[in-house]
C-alpha positions in Angstrom: -10.5 -28.8 -9.5 -8.1 -27.0 -7.1 -9.0 -28.5 -3.7 -5.9 -30.7 -3.5 -3.5 -28.1 -4.8 -0.9 -27.1 -2.3 1.2 -24.7 -4.4 -1.2 -22.2 -5.9 -2.6 -19.1 -4.3 -6.1 -18.3 -5.7 -7.2 -14.7 -5.3 -10.5 -13.2 -6.2 -10.5 -9.4 -6.1 -13.8 -7.5 -6.2 -14.3 -3.7 -5.9 -10.6 -3.1 -6.0 -8.7 -0.1 -7.5 -5.0 -0.4 -8.5 -4.4 3.4 -8.4 -6.0 3.6 -5.0 -3.8 0.8 -3.8 -0.6 2.4 -5.0 -1.6 5.8 -3.4 -2.6 4.1 -0.2 0.6 2.2 -0.1 2.7 5.3 -0.6 0.7 7.1 2.1 1.3 4.3 4.6 5.0 4.1 3.7 5.4 7.8 4.1 3.9 7.7 7.6 6.4 4.9 8.5 9.2 6.9 7.0 8.3 9.9 9.2 8.2 7.5 12.2 11.7 6.2 11.2 10.3 2.7 10.7 11.6 2.4 7.1 15.3 2.2 6.4 15.2 1.3 2.7 12.9 2.5 -0.1 12.9 -0.2 -2.8 10.3 -2.2 -4.8 10.1 -5.1 -2.3 9.6 -2.8 0.7 7.0 -0.7 -1.2 5.2 -3.9 -2.3 4.7 -4.9 1.3 2.4 -1.8 1.8 0.1 -2.9 -1.1 -3.1 -4.8 -0.6 -1.5 -8.1 -1.6 1.3 -7.4 0.8 4.1 -10.0 0.3 2.0 -12.5 -1.6 3.6 -13.4 -4.9 2.6 -11.5 -8.0 -0.1 -13.3 -10.0 1.0 -15.7 -12.7 -2.4 -15.6 -14.4 -5.1 -12.9 -14.6 -8.5 -14.1 -15.8 -10.7 -11.2 -16.9 -14.2 -12.5 -17.6 -16.8 -11.0 -20.1 -14.3 -10.9 -23.0 -13.1 -7.4 -22.1 -9.4 -7.1 -22.9 -8.3 -4.6 -20.4 -7.1 -4.6 -16.8 -9.4 -1.8 -15.7 -7.3 -0.4 -12.9 -6.6 -3.8 -11.5 -3.4 -4.8 -9.6 -1.4 -2.2 -11.5 1.8 -2.7 -9.5 1.6 -6.5 -9.5 0.8 -7.4 -13.1 4.2 -6.7 -14.7 4.9 -10.3 -15.8 1.4 -11.8 -15.4 -0.1 -13.8 -18.2 -3.7 -12.7 -19.2 -6.7 -14.8 -20.2 -9.9 -13.2 -21.5 -12.8 -15.7 -21.7 -16.0 -14.4 -23.2 -18.2 -15.7 -20.4 -19.5 -13.4 -17.6 -18.3 -13.9 -14.0 -21.5 -15.7 -12.9 -21.1 -18.2 -15.7 -17.4 -18.8 -15.0 -17.4 -22.5 -13.9 -15.1 -25.4 -13.4 -14.8 -26.0 -17.1 -13.9 -22.4 -17.8 -11.2 -22.6 -15.1 -9.9 -25.8 -16.7 -9.7 -24.0 -20.1 -7.9 -21.1 -18.5 -5.4 -23.4 -16.8 -4.8 -25.3 -20.1 -4.1 -22.1 -22.1 -1.8 -20.9 -19.3 0.1 -24.2 -19.2 1.0 -23.7 -22.9 2.4 -20.2 -22.4 6.1 -19.5 -22.5 6.8 -17.4 -19.4 9.6 -15.0 -20.2 9.3 -12.5 -17.3 10.4 -9.6 -19.6 13.1 -11.5 -21.5 12.8 -12.2 -25.3 11.9 -15.7 -26.6 14.7 -18.4 -26.6 
């Protein structure tokens, strides 16, 4: 389903904590500030210290099991992410479920914080 795709980045994150990631990024950045390695403190610079580094923010978050919460997941990176909550559990998330998620996502109006046109 995705093997010939050259433009998408597909991440699977397991055993990950968004709060930990933000604190760890702040700690690393502070160490670099003390070493005079950081000239500017802004969102993009801070983001480079997060686990995803300079990868683009996710366009789509798929949360399996029907739970409709992000559960401390990628807290910094999900500001404009679209969410999809299939009722299937992760072990049962197959090619057809991914196809459904992509179909739903393709029909979304991505506004990135703006109001509808």
